PDB file of the backbone (N, CA, C, O) and the ligand in Angstrom, with CONECT records:
HET     ZN  A 101       1
ATOM      1  N   MET A   1       9.243 -53.282-207.102  1.00  0.00           N
ATOM      2  CA  MET A   1       9.958 -52.288-206.309  1.00  0.00           C
ATOM      3  C   MET A   1       9.591 -52.369-204.839  1.00  0.00           C
ATOM      4  O   MET A   1       8.420 -52.252-204.479  1.00  0.00           O
ATOM      5  N   ALA A   2      10.548 -52.561-204.023  1.00  0.00           N
ATOM      6  CA  ALA A   2      10.276 -52.698-202.593  1.00  0.00           C
ATOM      7  C   ALA A   2      10.103 -51.338-201.946  1.00  0.00           C
ATOM      8  O   ALA A   2      10.963 -50.463-202.049  1.00  0.00           O
ATOM      9  N   LYS A   3       9.003 -51.187-201.296  1.00  0.00           N
ATOM     10  CA  LYS A   3       8.750 -49.967-200.556  1.00  0.00           C
ATOM     11  C   LYS A   3       9.459 -50.073-199.219  1.00  0.00           C
ATOM     12  O   LYS A   3       9.530 -51.152-198.630  1.00  0.00           O
ATOM     13  N   HIS A   4       9.976 -48.970-198.745  1.00  0.00           N
ATOM     14  CA  HIS A   4      10.635 -49.025-197.447  1.00  0.00           C
ATOM     15  C   HIS A   4       9.611 -49.172-196.335  1.00  0.00           C
ATOM     16  O   HIS A   4       8.709 -48.348-196.187  1.00  0.00           O
ATOM     17  N   VAL A   5       9.763 -50.227-195.561  1.00  0.00           N
ATOM     18  CA  VAL A   5       8.861 -50.455-194.433  1.00  0.00           C
ATOM     19  C   VAL A   5       9.660 -50.341-193.150  1.00  0.00           C
ATOM     20  O   VAL A   5      10.631 -51.072-192.954  1.00  0.00           O
ATOM     21  N   PRO A   6       9.257 -49.425-192.270  1.00  0.00           N
ATOM     22  CA  PRO A   6       9.987 -49.339-191.000  1.00  0.00           C
ATOM     23  C   PRO A   6       9.768 -50.583-190.158  1.00  0.00           C
ATOM     24  O   PRO A   6       8.645 -51.069-190.025  1.00  0.00           O
ATOM     25  N   ILE A   7      10.841 -51.087-189.599  1.00  0.00           N
ATOM     26  CA  ILE A   7      10.774 -52.291-188.761  1.00  0.00           C
ATOM     27  C   ILE A   7      10.931 -51.872-187.297  1.00  0.00           C
ATOM     28  O   ILE A   7      11.801 -51.077-186.942  1.00  0.00           O
ATOM     29  N   ARG A   8      10.066 -52.432-186.473  1.00  0.00           N
ATOM     30  CA  ARG A   8      10.157 -52.159-185.041  1.00  0.00           C
ATOM     31  C   ARG A   8      10.187 -53.472-184.285  1.00  0.00           C
ATOM     32  O   ARG A   8       9.782 -54.515-184.798  1.00  0.00           O
ATOM     33  N   MET A   9      10.673 -53.403-183.055  1.00  0.00           N
ATOM     34  CA  MET A   9      10.790 -54.610-182.258  1.00  0.00           C
ATOM     35  C   MET A   9       9.751 -54.621-181.146  1.00  0.00           C
ATOM     36  O   MET A   9       9.556 -53.621-180.456  1.00  0.00           O
ATOM     37  N   CYS A  10       9.094 -55.751-180.979  1.00  0.00           N
ATOM     38  CA  CYS A  10       8.168 -55.935-179.868  1.00  0.00           C
ATOM     39  C   CYS A  10       8.965 -55.977-178.563  1.00  0.00           C
ATOM     40  O   CYS A  10       9.952 -56.703-178.453  1.00  0.00           O
ATOM     41  N   VAL A  11       8.529 -55.195-177.582  1.00  0.00           N
ATOM     42  CA  VAL A  11       9.277 -55.144-176.326  1.00  0.00           C
ATOM     43  C   VAL A  11       9.090 -56.407-175.486  1.00  0.00           C
ATOM     44  O   VAL A  11       9.862 -56.663-174.562  1.00  0.00           O
ATOM     45  N   ALA A  12       8.072 -57.190-175.806  1.00  0.00           N
ATOM     46  CA  ALA A  12       7.807 -58.402-175.024  1.00  0.00           C
ATOM     47  C   ALA A  12       8.548 -59.610-175.592  1.00  0.00           C
ATOM     48  O   ALA A  12       9.281 -60.276-174.862  1.00  0.00           O
ATOM     49  N   CYS A  13       8.371 -59.903-176.877  1.00  0.00           N
ATOM     50  CA  CYS A  13       8.993 -61.096-177.444  1.00  0.00           C
ATOM     51  C   CYS A  13      10.226 -60.766-178.281  1.00  0.00           C
ATOM     52  O   CYS A  13      10.943 -61.664-178.723  1.00  0.00           O
ATOM     53  N   ARG A  14      10.465 -59.489-178.493  1.00  0.00           N
ATOM     54  CA  ARG A  14      11.659 -59.009-179.213  1.00  0.00           C
ATOM     55  C   ARG A  14      11.701 -59.428-180.678  1.00  0.00           C
ATOM     56  O   ARG A  14      12.760 -59.455-181.305  1.00  0.00           O
ATOM     57  N   LYS A  15      10.555 -59.746-181.193  1.00  0.00           N
ATOM     58  CA  LYS A  15      10.486 -60.078-182.600  1.00  0.00           C
ATOM     59  C   LYS A  15      10.448 -58.775-183.398  1.00  0.00           C
ATOM     60  O   LYS A  15       9.815 -57.805-182.982  1.00  0.00           O
ATOM     61  N   ARG A  16      11.119 -58.759-184.527  1.00  0.00           N
ATOM     62  CA  ARG A  16      11.096 -57.583-185.386  1.00  0.00           C
ATOM     63  C   ARG A  16      10.010 -57.746-186.434  1.00  0.00           C
ATOM     64  O   ARG A  16       9.930 -58.768-187.116  1.00  0.00           O
ATOM     65  N   ARG A  17       9.182 -56.730-186.549  1.00  0.00           N
ATOM     66  CA  ARG A  17       8.062 -56.790-187.479  1.00  0.00           C
ATOM     67  C   ARG A  17       7.861 -55.421-188.099  1.00  0.00           C
ATOM     68  O   ARG A  17       8.320 -54.418-187.553  1.00  0.00           O
ATOM     69  N   PRO A  18       7.176 -55.370-189.237  1.00  0.00           N
ATOM     70  CA  PRO A  18       6.843 -54.067-189.811  1.00  0.00           C
ATOM     71  C   PRO A  18       6.035 -53.250-188.802  1.00  0.00           C
ATOM     72  O   PRO A  18       5.146 -53.770-188.128  1.00  0.00           O
ATOM     73  N   LYS A  19       6.360 -51.984-188.718  1.00  0.00           N
ATOM     74  CA  LYS A  19       5.731 -51.090-187.754  1.00  0.00           C
ATOM     75  C   LYS A  19       4.205 -51.183-187.764  1.00  0.00           C
ATOM     76  O   LYS A  19       3.570 -51.140-186.710  1.00  0.00           O
ATOM     77  N   GLY A  20       3.622 -51.310-188.952  1.00  0.00           N
ATOM     78  CA  GLY A  20       2.173 -51.341-189.071  1.00  0.00           C
ATOM     79  C   GLY A  20       1.504 -52.550-188.443  1.00  0.00           C
ATOM     80  O   GLY A  20       0.299 -52.545-188.194  1.00  0.00           O
ATOM     81  N   GLU A  21       2.293 -53.586-188.189  1.00  0.00           N
ATOM     82  CA  GLU A  21       1.722 -54.790-187.571  1.00  0.00           C
ATOM     83  C   GLU A  21       1.759 -54.734-186.054  1.00  0.00           C
ATOM     84  O   GLU A  21       1.204 -55.600-185.377  1.00  0.00           O
ATOM     85  N   LEU A  22       2.407 -53.723-185.532  1.00  0.00           N
ATOM     86  CA  LEU A  22       2.586 -53.657-184.081  1.00  0.00           C
ATOM     87  C   LEU A  22       1.726 -52.552-183.469  1.00  0.00           C
ATOM     88  O   LEU A  22       1.365 -51.580-184.133  1.00  0.00           O
ATOM     89  N   LEU A  23       1.411 -52.725-182.201  1.00  0.00           N
ATOM     90  CA  LEU A  23       0.685 -51.699-181.472  1.00  0.00           C
ATOM     91  C   LEU A  23       1.685 -50.774-180.793  1.00  0.00           C
ATOM     92  O   LEU A  23       2.617 -51.224-180.126  1.00  0.00           O
ATOM     93  N   ARG A  24       1.478 -49.487-180.971  1.00  0.00           N
ATOM     94  CA  ARG A  24       2.405 -48.522-180.391  1.00  0.00           C
ATOM     95  C   ARG A  24       2.042 -48.213-178.941  1.00  0.00           C
ATOM     96  O   ARG A  24       0.872 -48.053-178.593  1.00  0.00           O
ATOM     97  N   ILE A  25       3.052 -48.136-178.128  1.00  0.00           N
ATOM     98  CA  ILE A  25       2.892 -47.701-176.734  1.00  0.00           C
ATOM     99  C   ILE A  25       3.640 -46.386-176.605  1.00  0.00           C
ATOM    100  O   ILE A  25       4.839 -46.305-176.873  1.00  0.00           O
ATOM    101  N   LEU A  26       2.918 -45.369-176.194  1.00  0.00           N
ATOM    102  CA  LEU A  26       3.545 -44.066-176.047  1.00  0.00           C
ATOM    103  C   LEU A  26       4.171 -43.965-174.661  1.00  0.00           C
ATOM    104  O   LEU A  26       3.539 -44.280-173.653  1.00  0.00           O
ATOM    105  N   LEU A  27       5.420 -43.523-174.631  1.00  0.00           N
ATOM    106  CA  LEU A  27       6.112 -43.384-173.358  1.00  0.00           C
ATOM    107  C   LEU A  27       5.910 -41.969-172.845  1.00  0.00           C
ATOM    108  O   LEU A  27       6.322 -41.001-173.484  1.00  0.00           O
ATOM    109  N   MET A  28       5.278 -41.859-171.699  1.00  0.00           N
ATOM    110  CA  MET A  28       5.017 -40.549-171.115  1.00  0.00           C
ATOM    111  C   MET A  28       5.759 -40.460-169.783  1.00  0.00           C
ATOM    112  O   MET A  28       6.074 -41.479-169.168  1.00  0.00           O
ATOM    113  N   PRO A  29       6.033 -39.232-169.345  1.00  0.00           N
ATOM    114  CA  PRO A  29       6.750 -39.098-168.059  1.00  0.00           C
ATOM    115  C   PRO A  29       6.000 -39.781-166.922  1.00  0.00           C
ATOM    116  O   PRO A  29       6.619 -40.300-165.994  1.00  0.00           O
ATOM    117  N   GLU A  30       4.667 -39.784-166.991  1.00  0.00           N
ATOM    118  CA  GLU A  30       3.886 -40.341-165.884  1.00  0.00           C
ATOM    119  C   GLU A  30       3.467 -41.790-166.118  1.00  0.00           C
ATOM    120  O   GLU A  30       2.764 -42.372-165.292  1.00  0.00           O
ATOM    121  N   GLY A  31       3.884 -42.363-167.218  1.00  0.00           N
ATOM    122  CA  GLY A  31       3.519 -43.756-167.437  1.00  0.00           C
ATOM    123  C   GLY A  31       3.415 -44.068-168.915  1.00  0.00           C
ATOM    124  O   GLY A  31       4.106 -43.467-169.738  1.00  0.00           O
ATOM    125  N   PHE A  32       2.553 -45.007-169.245  1.00  0.00           N
ATOM    126  CA  PHE A  32       2.387 -45.402-170.626  1.00  0.00           C
ATOM    127  C   PHE A  32       0.987 -45.072-171.098  1.00  0.00           C
ATOM    128  O   PHE A  32       0.046 -44.951-170.313  1.00  0.00           O
ATOM    129  N   ARG A  33       0.882 -44.930-172.413  1.00  0.00           N
ATOM    130  CA  ARG A  33      -0.427 -44.766-172.997  1.00  0.00           C
ATOM    131  C   ARG A  33      -0.435 -45.565-174.296  1.00  0.00           C
ATOM    132  O   ARG A  33       0.520 -45.500-175.071  1.00  0.00           O
ATOM    133  N   LEU A  34      -1.477 -46.297-174.532  1.00  0.00           N
ATOM    134  CA  LEU A  34      -1.552 -47.071-175.764  1.00  0.00           C
ATOM    135  C   LEU A  34      -1.977 -46.149-176.897  1.00  0.00           C
ATOM    136  O   LEU A  34      -2.842 -45.289-176.730  1.00  0.00           O
ATOM    137  N   ASP A  35      -1.369 -46.342-178.022  1.00  0.00           N
ATOM    138  CA  ASP A  35      -1.605 -45.466-179.167  1.00  0.00           C
ATOM    139  C   ASP A  35      -1.963 -46.311-180.397  1.00  0.00           C
ATOM    140  O   ASP A  35      -1.119 -46.547-181.261  1.00  0.00           O
ATOM    141  N   PRO A  36      -3.201 -46.756-180.465  1.00  0.00           N
ATOM    142  CA  PRO A  36      -3.600 -47.632-181.585  1.00  0.00           C
ATOM    143  C   PRO A  36      -3.489 -46.938-182.940  1.00  0.00           C
ATOM    144  O   PRO A  36      -3.362 -47.608-183.964  1.00  0.00           O
ATOM    145  N   THR A  37      -3.533 -45.610-182.960  1.00  0.00           N
ATOM    146  CA  THR A  37      -3.421 -44.906-184.240  1.00  0.00           C
ATOM    147  C   THR A  37      -1.966 -44.809-184.685  1.00  0.00           C
ATOM    148  O   THR A  37      -1.684 -44.629-185.870  1.00  0.00           O
ATOM    149  N   GLY A  38      -1.044 -44.929-183.731  1.00  0.00           N
ATOM    150  CA  GLY A  38       0.372 -44.796-184.052  1.00  0.00           C
ATOM    151  C   GLY A  38       0.773 -43.383-184.421  1.00  0.00           C
ATOM    152  O   GLY A  38       1.843 -43.164-184.989  1.00  0.00           O
ATOM    153  N   LYS A  39      -0.068 -42.437-184.106  1.00  0.00           N
ATOM    154  CA  LYS A  39       0.173 -41.076-184.593  1.00  0.00           C
ATOM    155  C   LYS A  39       0.442 -40.044-183.518  1.00  0.00           C
ATOM    156  O   LYS A  39       0.759 -38.895-183.822  1.00  0.00           O
ATOM    157  N   LEU A  40       0.318 -40.444-182.267  1.00  0.00           N
ATOM    158  CA  LEU A  40       0.559 -39.467-181.211  1.00  0.00           C
ATOM    159  C   LEU A  40       2.038 -39.115-181.163  1.00  0.00           C
ATOM    160  O   LEU A  40       2.900 -39.973-181.352  1.00  0.00           O
ATOM    161  N   PRO A  41       2.317 -37.848-180.909  1.00  0.00           N
ATOM    162  CA  PRO A  41       3.733 -37.454-180.840  1.00  0.00           C
ATOM    163  C   PRO A  41       4.386 -37.948-179.562  1.00  0.00           C
ATOM    164  O   PRO A  41       3.743 -38.058-178.519  1.00  0.00           O
ATOM    165  N   GLY A  42       5.655 -38.237-179.661  1.00  0.00           N
ATOM    166  CA  GLY A  42       6.390 -38.680-178.482  1.00  0.00           C
ATOM    167  C   GLY A  42       7.162 -39.947-178.765  1.00  0.00           C
ATOM    168  O   GLY A  42       7.111 -40.501-179.863  1.00  0.00           O
ATOM    169  N   ARG A  43       7.869 -40.388-177.762  1.00  0.00           N
ATOM    170  CA  ARG A  43       8.646 -41.626-177.903  1.00  0.00           C
ATOM    171  C   ARG A  43       7.730 -42.822-177.802  1.00  0.00           C
ATOM    172  O   ARG A  43       6.840 -42.868-176.953  1.00  0.00           O
ATOM    173  N   GLY A  44       7.949 -43.785-178.668  1.00  0.00           N
ATOM    174  CA  GLY A  44       7.086 -44.952-178.653  1.00  0.00           C
ATOM    175  C   GLY A  44       7.846 -46.248-178.485  1.00  0.00           C
ATOM    176  O   GLY A  44       9.045 -46.329-178.750  1.00  0.00           O
ATOM    177  N   ALA A  45       7.128 -47.250-178.043  1.00  0.00           N
ATOM    178  CA  ALA A  45       7.620 -48.620-178.021  1.00  0.00           C
ATOM    179  C   ALA A  45       6.529 -49.454-178.686  1.00  0.00           C
ATOM    180  O   ALA A  45       5.428 -48.965-178.937  1.00  0.00           O
ATOM    181  N   TYR A  46       6.842 -50.703-178.966  1.00  0.00           N
ATOM    182  CA  TYR A  46       5.895 -51.501-179.751  1.00  0.00           C
ATOM    183  C   TYR A  46       5.691 -52.878-179.149  1.00  0.00           C
ATOM    184  O   TYR A  46       6.587 -53.454-178.531  1.00  0.00           O
ATOM    185  N   VAL A  47       4.473 -53.391-179.351  1.00  0.00           N
ATOM    186  CA  VAL A  47       4.153 -54.724-178.855  1.00  0.00           C
ATOM    187  C   VAL A  47       3.223 -55.406-179.867  1.00  0.00           C
ATOM    188  O   VAL A  47       2.468 -54.736-180.571  1.00  0.00           O
ATOM    189  N   CYS A  48       3.284 -56.743-179.936  1.00  0.00           N
ATOM    190  CA  CYS A  48       2.428 -57.483-180.864  1.00  0.00           C
ATOM    191  C   CYS A  48       0.963 -57.389-180.422  1.00  0.00           C
ATOM    192  O   CYS A  48       0.642 -57.780-179.300  1.00  0.00           O
ATOM    193  N   PRO A  49       0.075 -56.884-181.268  1.00  0.00           N
ATOM    194  CA  PRO A  49      -1.331 -56.812-180.882  1.00  0.00           C
ATOM    195  C   PRO A  49      -2.054 -58.131-181.081  1.00  0.00           C
ATOM    196  O   PRO A  49      -3.197 -58.277-180.647  1.00  0.00           O
ATOM    197  N   ASP A  50      -1.416 -59.084-181.722  1.00  0.00           N
ATOM    198  CA  ASP A  50      -2.088 -60.336-182.070  1.00  0.00           C
ATOM    199  C   ASP A  50      -1.541 -61.527-181.292  1.00  0.00           C
ATOM    200  O   ASP A  50      -1.855 -62.676-181.604  1.00  0.00           O
ATOM    201  N   ASN A  51      -0.730 -61.253-180.288  1.00  0.00           N
ATOM    202  CA  ASN A  51      -0.155 -62.340-179.510  1.00  0.00           C
ATOM    203  C   ASN A  51      -0.335 -62.086-178.012  1.00  0.00           C
ATOM    204  O   ASN A  51       0.433 -61.328-177.419  1.00  0.00           O
ATOM    205  N   PRO A  52      -1.332 -62.707-177.405  1.00  0.00           N
ATOM    206  CA  PRO A  52      -1.611 -62.462-175.984  1.00  0.00           C
ATOM    207  C   PRO A  52      -0.411 -62.721-175.070  1.00  0.00           C
ATOM    208  O   PRO A  52      -0.335 -62.167-173.973  1.00  0.00           O
ATOM    209  N   GLU A  53       0.508 -63.547-175.512  1.00  0.00           N
ATOM    210  CA  GLU A  53       1.740 -63.780-174.754  1.00  0.00           C
ATOM    211  C   GLU A  53       2.490 -62.468-174.511  1.00  0.00           C
ATOM    212  O   GLU A  53       3.139 -62.280-173.482  1.00  0.00           O
ATOM    213  N   CYS A  54       2.382 -61.592-175.468  1.00  0.00           N
ATOM    214  CA  CYS A  54       3.123 -60.337-175.401  1.00  0.00           C
ATOM    215  C   CYS A  54       2.423 -59.300-174.523  1.00  0.00           C
ATOM    216  O   CYS A  54       2.934 -58.197-174.328  1.00  0.00           O
ATOM    217  N   TRP A  55       1.272 -59.654-174.004  1.00  0.00           N
ATOM    218  CA  TRP A  55       0.545 -58.702-173.150  1.00  0.00           C
ATOM    219  C   TRP A  55       0.688 -59.061-171.685  1.00  0.00           C
ATOM    220  O   TRP A  55       0.123 -58.390-170.821  1.00  0.00           O
ATOM    221  N   THR A  56       1.435 -60.107-171.399  1.00  0.00           N
ATOM    222  CA  THR A  56       1.495 -60.547-170.011  1.00  0.00           C
ATOM    223  C   THR A  56       2.474 -59.699-169.201  1.00  0.00           C
ATOM    224  O   THR A  56       3.483 -59.213-169.710  1.00  0.00           O
ATOM    225  N   GLU A  57       2.140 -59.545-167.944  1.00  0.00           N
ATOM    226  CA  GLU A  57       2.981 -58.760-167.050  1.00  0.00           C
ATOM    227  C   GLU A  57       4.418 -59.278-167.043  1.00  0.00           C
ATOM    228  O   GLU A  57       5.374 -58.504-167.031  1.00  0.00           O
ATOM    229  N   LYS A  58       4.547 -60.595-167.052  1.00  0.00           N
ATOM    230  CA  LYS A  58       5.866 -61.207-167.003  1.00  0.00           C
ATOM    231  C   LYS A  58       6.725 -60.810-168.208  1.00  0.00           C
ATOM    232  O   LYS A  58       7.904 -60.485-168.073  1.00  0.00           O
ATOM    233  N   LYS A  59       6.107 -60.845-169.368  1.00  0.00           N
ATOM    234  CA  LYS A  59       6.848 -60.506-170.591  1.00  0.00           C
ATOM    235  C   LYS A  59       7.165 -59.022-170.672  1.00  0.00           C
ATOM    236  O   LYS A  59       8.149 -58.612-171.287  1.00  0.00           O
ATOM    237  N   LEU A  60       6.307 -58.222-170.038  1.00  0.00           N
ATOM    238  CA  LEU A  60       6.471 -56.779-170.149  1.00  0.00           C
ATOM    239  C   LEU A  60       7.394 -56.207-169.076  1.00  0.00           C
ATOM    240  O   LEU A  60       7.815 -55.053-169.149  1.00  0.00           O
ATOM    241  N   ARG A  61       7.694 -57.023-168.096  1.00  0.00           N
ATOM    242  CA  ARG A  61       8.425 -56.490-166.950  1.00  0.00           C
ATOM    243  C   ARG A  61       9.807 -55.946-167.313  1.00  0.00           C
ATOM    244  O   ARG A  61      10.248 -54.927-166.781  1.00  0.00           O
ATOM    245  N   ARG A  62      10.466 -56.630-168.208  1.00  0.00           N
ATOM    246  CA  ARG A  62      11.802 -56.193-168.611  1.00  0.00           C
ATOM    247  C   ARG A  62      11.759 -54.777-169.188  1.00  0.00           C
ATOM    248  O   ARG A  62      12.674 -53.974-169.006  1.00  0.00           O
ATOM    249  N   PHE A  63      10.665 -54.509-169.885  1.00  0.00           N
ATOM    250  CA  PHE A  63      10.510 -53.205-170.510  1.00  0.00           C
ATOM    251  C   PHE A  63       9.890 -52.187-169.558  1.00  0.00           C
ATOM    252  O   PHE A  63      10.351 -51.049-169.469  1.00  0.00           O
ATOM    253  N   ALA A  64       8.839 -52.603-168.844  1.00  0.00           N
ATOM    254  CA  ALA A  64       8.030 -51.648-168.097  1.00  0.00           C
ATOM    255  C   ALA A  64       8.280 -51.653-166.600  1.00  0.00           C
ATOM    256  O   ALA A  64       7.792 -50.769-165.896  1.00  0.00           O
ATOM    257  N   GLY A  65       9.022 -52.619-166.099  1.00  0.00           N
ATOM    258  CA  GLY A  65       9.332 -52.666-164.680  1.00  0.00           C
ATOM    259  C   GLY A  65       8.078 -52.709-163.825  1.00  0.00           C
ATOM    260  O   GLY A  65       7.189 -53.533-164.037  1.00  0.00           O
ATOM    261  N   ALA A  66       8.024 -51.802-162.849  1.00  0.00           N
ATOM    262  CA  ALA A  66       6.917 -51.799-161.892  1.00  0.00           C
ATOM    263  C   ALA A  66       5.580 -51.491-162.555  1.00  0.00           C
ATOM    264  O   ALA A  66       4.522 -51.767-161.990  1.00  0.00           O
ATOM    265  N   ARG A  67       5.633 -50.919-163.753  1.00  0.00           N
ATOM    266  CA  ARG A  67       4.386 -50.568-164.423  1.00  0.00           C
ATOM    267  C   ARG A  67       3.909 -51.668-165.370  1.00  0.00           C
ATOM    268  O   ARG A  67       2.920 -51.497-166.084  1.00  0.00           O
ATOM    269  N   ALA A  68       4.606 -52.773-165.368  1.00  0.00           N
ATOM    270  CA  ALA A  68       4.256 -53.865-166.291  1.00  0.00           C
ATOM    271  C   ALA A  68       2.826 -54.340-166.068  1.00  0.00           C
ATOM    272  O   ALA A  68       2.120 -54.673-167.020  1.00  0.00           O
ATOM    273  N   ARG A  69       2.411 -54.368-164.829  1.00  0.00           N
ATOM    274  CA  ARG A  69       1.072 -54.853-164.541  1.00  0.00           C
ATOM    275  C   ARG A  69       0.001 -53.931-165.128  1.00  0.00           C
ATOM    276  O   ARG A  69      -0.946 -54.395-165.764  1.00  0.00           O
ATOM    277  N   ALA A  70       0.156 -52.641-164.913  1.00  0.00           N
ATOM    278  CA  ALA A  70      -0.813 -51.682-165.451  1.00  0.00           C
ATOM    279  C   ALA A  70      -0.811 -51.727-166.975  1.00  0.00           C
ATOM    280  O   ALA A  70      -1.861 -51.636-167.611  1.00  0.00           O
ATOM    281  N   LEU A  71       0.371 -51.867-167.546  1.00  0.00           N
ATOM    282  CA  LEU A  71       0.475 -51.931-169.000  1.00  0.00           C
ATOM    283  C   LEU A  71      -0.190 -53.199-169.526  1.00  0.00           C
ATOM    284  O   LEU A  71      -0.910 -53.169-170.524  1.00  0.00           O
ATOM    285  N   SER A  72       0.057 -54.299-168.850  1.00  0.00           N
ATOM    286  CA  SER A  72      -0.558 -55.567-169.230  1.00  0.00           C
ATOM    287  C   SER A  72      -2.079 -55.457-169.197  1.00  0.00           C
ATOM    288  O   SER A  72      -2.763 -55.891-170.124  1.00  0.00           O
ATOM    289  N   GLU A  73      -2.595 -54.877-168.128  1.00  0.00           N
ATOM    290  CA  GLU A  73      -4.048 -54.741-167.995  1.00  0.00           C
ATOM    291  C   GLU A  73      -4.627 -53.861-169.094  1.00  0.00           C
ATOM    292  O   GLU A  73      -5.703 -54.144-169.620  1.00  0.00           O
ATOM    293  N   ALA A  74      -3.921 -52.808-169.435  1.00  0.00           N
ATOM    294  CA  ALA A  74      -4.405 -51.912-170.488  1.00  0.00           C
ATOM    295  C   ALA A  74      -4.404 -52.617-171.840  1.00  0.00           C
ATOM    296  O   ALA A  74      -5.315 -52.427-172.646  1.00  0.00           O
ATOM    297  N   LEU A  75      -3.383 -53.428-172.085  1.00  0.00           N
ATOM    298  CA  LEU A  75      -3.310 -54.161-173.348  1.00  0.00           C
ATOM    299  C   LEU A  75      -4.446 -55.167-173.454  1.00  0.00           C
ATOM    300  O   LEU A  75      -5.081 -55.298-174.500  1.00  0.00           O
ATOM    301  N   VAL A  76      -4.692 -55.871-172.362  1.00  0.00           N
ATOM    302  CA  VAL A  76      -5.773 -56.856-172.367  1.00  0.00           C
ATOM    303  C   VAL A  76      -7.119 -56.159-172.564  1.00  0.00           C
ATOM    304  O   VAL A  76      -7.991 -56.644-173.285  1.00  0.00           O
ATOM    305  N   THR A  77      -7.262 -55.018-171.911  1.00  0.00           N
ATOM    306  CA  THR A  77      -8.514 -54.271-172.056  1.00  0.00           C
ATOM    307  C   THR A  77      -8.710 -53.820-173.498  1.00  0.00           C
ATOM    308  O   THR A  77      -9.800 -53.936-174.057  1.00  0.00           O
ATOM    309  N   LEU A  78      -7.651 -53.311-174.080  1.00  0.00           N
ATOM    310  CA  LEU A  78      -7.765 -52.803-175.444  1.00  0.00           C
ATOM    311  C   LEU A  78      -7.886 -53.917-176.472  1.00  0.00           C
ATOM    312  O   LEU A  78      -8.681 -53.825-177.408  1.00  0.00           O
ATOM    313  N   LEU A  79      -7.106 -54.954-176.298  1.00  0.00           N
ATOM    314  CA  LEU A  79      -6.983 -55.957-177.357  1.00  0.00           C
ATOM    315  C   LEU A  79      -7.779 -57.226-177.109  1.00  0.00           C
ATOM    316  O   LEU A  79      -8.270 -57.866-178.039  1.00  0.00           O
ATOM    317  N   GLY A  80      -7.895 -57.573-175.848  1.00  0.00           N
ATOM    318  CA  GLY A  80      -8.521 -58.858-175.570  1.00  0.00           C
ATOM    319  C   GLY A  80      -9.709 -58.771-174.634  1.00  0.00           C
ATOM    320  O   GLY A  80     -10.367 -59.771-174.345  1.00  0.00           O
ATOM    321  N   GLY A  81      -9.973 -57.563-174.163  1.00  0.00           N
ATOM    322  CA  GLY A  81     -11.057 -57.409-173.204  1.00  0.00           C
ATOM    323  C   GLY A  81     -12.415 -57.350-173.885  1.00  0.00           C
ATOM    324  O   GLY A  81     -12.522 -57.410-175.110  1.00  0.00           O
ATOM    325  N   THR A  82     -13.406 -57.236-173.092  1.00  0.00           N
ATOM    326  CA  THR A  82     -14.761 -57.221-173.632  1.00  0.00           C
ATOM    327  C   THR A  82     -15.249 -55.823-173.927  1.00  0.00           C
ATOM    328  O   THR A  82     -16.174 -55.639-174.719  1.00  0.00           O
ATOM    329  N   ASP A  83     -14.648 -54.853-173.311  1.00  0.00           N
ATOM    330  CA  ASP A  83     -15.092 -53.449-173.551  1.00  0.00           C
ATOM    331  C   ASP A  83     -13.921 -52.573-174.022  1.00  0.00           C
ATOM    332  O   ASP A  83     -13.488 -52.151-172.950  1.00  0.00           O
ATOM    333  N   GLY A  84     -13.379 -52.204-174.707  1.00  0.00           N
ATOM    334  CA  GLY A  84     -12.143 -51.478-175.023  1.00  0.00           C
ATOM    335  C   GLY A  84     -12.111 -50.063-174.613  1.00  0.00           C
ATOM    336  O   GLY A  84     -11.535 -49.210-175.288  1.00  0.00           O
ATOM    337  N   GLN A  85     -12.747 -49.800-173.477  1.00  0.00           N
ATOM    338  CA  GLN A  85     -12.925 -48.389-173.136  1.00  0.00           C
ATOM    339  C   GLN A  85     -11.713 -47.731-172.492  1.00  0.00           C
ATOM    340  O   GLN A  85     -11.466 -46.544-172.701  1.00  0.00           O
ATOM    341  N   ASN A  86     -10.979 -48.474-171.731  1.00  0.00           N
ATOM    342  CA  ASN A  86      -9.939 -47.830-170.931  1.00  0.00           C
ATOM    343  C   ASN A  86      -8.560 -47.920-171.585  1.00  0.00           C
ATOM    344  O   ASN A  86      -7.824 -48.882-171.370  1.00  0.00           O
ATOM    345  N   THR A  87      -8.227 -46.931-172.368  1.00  0.00           N
ATOM    346  CA  THR A  87      -6.898 -46.949-172.988  1.00  0.00           C
ATOM    347  C   THR A  87      -5.926 -46.067-172.221  1.00  0.00           C
ATOM    348  O   THR A  87      -4.745 -45.992-172.559  1.00  0.00           O
ATOM    349  N   HIS A  88      -6.422 -45.408-171.195  1.00  0.00           N
ATOM    350  CA  HIS A  88      -5.512 -44.625-170.351  1.00  0.00           C
ATOM    351  C   HIS A  88      -5.020 -45.479-169.201  1.00  0.00           C
ATOM    352  O   HIS A  88      -5.787 -46.224-168.591  1.00  0.00           O
ATOM    353  N   LEU A  89      -3.756 -45.366-168.917  1.00  0.00           N
ATOM    354  CA  LEU A  89      -3.213 -46.135-167.819  1.00  0.00           C
ATOM    355  C   LEU A  89      -3.132 -45.261-166.583  1.00  0.00           C
ATOM    356  O   LEU A  89      -2.786 -44.083-166.665  1.00  0.00           O
ATOM    357  N   PRO A  90      -3.445 -45.830-165.465  1.00  0.00           N
ATOM    358  CA  PRO A  90      -3.251 -45.079-164.229  1.00  0.00           C
ATOM    359  C   PRO A  90      -1.765 -44.828-164.018  1.00  0.00           C
ATOM    360  O   PRO A  90      -0.948 -45.716-164.261  1.00  0.00           O
ATOM    361  N   ALA A  91      -1.417 -43.667-163.582  1.00  0.00           N
ATOM    362  CA  ALA A  91      -0.013 -43.374-163.340  1.00  0.00           C
ATOM    363  C   ALA A  91       0.482 -44.188-162.165  1.00  0.00           C
ATOM    364  O   ALA A  91      -0.228 -44.358-161.174  1.00  0.00           O
ATOM    365  N   GLY A  92       1.708 -44.693-162.276  1.00  0.00           N
ATOM    366  CA  GLY A  92       2.318 -45.436-161.175  1.00  0.00           C
ATOM    367  C   GLY A  92       1.787 -46.747-161.040  1.00  0.00           C
ATOM    368  O   GLY A  92       2.203 -47.494-160.154  1.00  0.00           O
TER     369      GLY A  92
HETATM  370 ZN    ZN A 101       5.609 -59.730-179.366  1.00  0.00          ZN2+
END
């Protein structure tokens, strides 16, 4: 019996994957916030947590525009950085 699995699309590479395999990005009026738990209320977008290509500013620009750089840095910090402390993005 197939269980229903929600499918979401990565905003960087546009690949469709089960929601649980993707990292949620919460869309806030003042910017983005990474939501590794996937449980924060609000509108979300998704990105591959296992593909550094999807964390690059260039790939994120279509989705995040001027904030792509801050989002990229936050993703690298959370997923690929040495200290995972900064999951809050500076506004603007
Ligand atoms: Zn991706």
